C-alpha positions in Angstrom: -64.8 -49.6 -9.8 -66.7 -46.3 -9.2 -67.4 -44.6 -5.8 -70.0 -41.9 -5.2 -70.3 -40.0 -1.9 -72.7 -37.3 -0.6 -74.8 -36.2 2.3 -77.0 -39.3 1.9 -74.2 -41.9 2.1 -71.5 -43.7 0.1 -72.1 -46.2 -2.7 -69.9 -48.4 -4.8 -70.2 -49.9 -8.3 -67.9 -52.6 -9.4 -69.3 -53.3 -13.0 -70.6 -50.8 -15.6 -72.5 -48.4 -13.4 -75.7 -50.3 -13.3 -75.7 -52.0 -9.9 -74.7 -49.7 -7.0 -74.2 -51.1 -3.5 -74.7 -48.8 -0.5 -71.6 -48.9 1.7 -73.0 -46.6 4.4 -75.8 -44.1 4.9 -73.4 -41.9 6.9 -72.9 -38.7 4.8 -69.6 -37.4 3.4 -68.7 -34.3 1.4 -65.9 -35.6 -0.7 -64.0 -38.7 -1.6 -60.6 -39.5 -3.1 -59.9 -42.9 -4.7 -56.3 -44.3 -4.7 -56.4 -47.0 -7.4 -52.9 -48.1 -6.6 -53.7 -49.0 -3.0 -57.3 -49.8 -3.7 -58.5 -47.4 -1.0 -61.0 -44.6 -0.7 -60.5 -41.6 1.6 -63.6 -39.6 2.7 -64.1 -36.3 4.4 -67.3 -34.8 5.8 -68.4 -32.1 8.2 -67.1 -31.2 11.6 -63.8 -32.9 10.8 -65.3 -36.4 10.0 -63.0 -38.7 8.1 -63.5 -42.1 6.7 -61.5 -44.9 4.9 -62.5 -47.8 2.8 -60.5 -50.6 1.2 -62.0 -52.3 -1.8 
């Protein structure tokens, strides 16, 4: 599983990097993946935070 985040949104790819799924159009500056708990933590401007479970 791969996760990409940026000012245009968050996308996830489950197989090989060819088919990306848009999770949200809300922008984030950084993401951290926790493989053990299968969670993604996101942070953006003005203290915005997000969390995804995959």
